[in-house]
N, C-alpha and C positions, 0 to 999 in steps of 0.2 A: 631461516626458510630462506632457499635460493628463489629468485625471481626468474622464472622463465621468459625467453624472448616473444614479446606480444602481450604477457599478462599485463602490463602497464595499459596497453592499448584496450584489452578486454575490460580493466577496471572500468576506464574513462568510457567507453562506449556503453557499458553496462549501467554506469552512474548516470549518463545522459539521457539514454533510454528510460530508465527510471523516474527523471524527473519529467520528462515527456509524457509518461504513463501516469505519473501523479496530477500533472496539469489536467490531462484528459477527467480523470477520477474527480478530480475536485470540482469539474464541471458538473459531473453528474450527481453531486452530493449537495449543490446550491440548491435545487427545489426542496431537498430535505430538511435543510437548515432553514429556509424560508418558513416551510410549514409547521416544522415541528420545534425548531431552535436547537440549541446544541446539542442537547440529549437525543435528538433524531439523527444525529451523524455522530455514529459509535466512535470512528478514528477519531475527529475532532474532540468529541467529548474525552476520549483516554489521553489525548494530547495536553487539553486543558487541566486534567486530573494532575498529570506529570509535572506540567509547569505551574500549578499551584504549590506542588512540594517543593519545587525547586527554588521559586522566589519568595513562596510563603504569603501569596496573597490570594484571595479567592476571587479577585475581580477577573473578568474574562479577557484573555490575553492573546489576541488574534497573531500577534508577531509569535508567541511562543507554540500557537496551536500550528501555524502554518510552516515554521521553522523544523519542527518537528516532522509534520506531514511530509514534508518535502525530502525532509533527512532521510527519512524511513524508507520512502518510496526510491530514492537513489541508491540506499542500500540493498534494497532489494532487487533492484535492477541488476547490481553489480553480482549478488549472489545468481540471480537468473543466468546471465552470462558465464558465469563461472561454471555452472551446473550443465549449462549445454557444452561446453568444451569437455566434459568428463564423458558425454556422451558417445557412443559408436557412430562412424560415419552415416550408417543407414538408421535413420530414427523415424519415429512418427513426423508428421507436417509440426513446423513451427506453431503456425496457428492452432492445433492441438493442445501441444506442448506448454503455450504460454497461456491458454485460456486456463488449462488445470492448474497450471503456477499460482494463477491468480485465484481461483477458488481454494487452492490448498492453502494460500496466504489469508485467506478471509478463515477459515476453518482454525488455523493456528493463531491469528491475533485476538480472534472474539471467544473461544471456547477457555483457554486458560487467562486471559488477559482482562477482558472488558468488566467483569464484576469483581475482581480484587481491585481494579484502578476507579471503576465510578461508583461501585455499590450496586449498580443496576445489571440484572441478569438479561444478557442480550435475546434469550428464548423465551423469557418471562418478563419482558418490558412493560412499563407503565402506557408506554406509547402502542402496545400491539406488536404485532408481528412485521408491521410496514418498514419500519426503521432496520430491522433485520435483511428483510428482501432488498430496500435499497444498498444495503452496505453489500451484500454478495453483489447486487448489478455494478457496484461501483468496483469492487476487486476484478470482475470480469472484466469491465474496462480497462482497468490497470494491465490485466494479463494480455489481453488481444493487443493492447497500445504498445506495450514495452515488446512483445515480438515483433509488431511492424516496425517500431523505431529501430531495433537493432538491424532490420532488412535494410532500411532506408540508411542509416549509420554506417553499416559496413559493405554496402552496395551489393 
């Protein structure tokens, strides 16, 4: 693959925007964690399940949870930034695109991933519907923030 001029900058700004957006998302997830524990924060629960498989321990590993959480967010930021570069010059507002991106990420990460990793169905969760709604809210915050961060980073 030939790297185009500016691609490195796009990757770095996307990764940075994704980290910032993941930080904002994490702040929205703290109340869910305090109320319902790890099972109430779908993304953290998924990352704990992955961490358990990697290190072979069922003990809650917040380093692993947050390492994967921020890595995934950074990579999602890169993907969004690169997707933006593929769009024609005339596009809907960045706010609309980034919010939609957050919702799409929510659908793509919950539907096929959550139950196989955690054993809990996101739509028929033992804690009810609120963790799914909280997860959606976090992804919307991610989407809005990744778009805003890209505007700030890229001037």
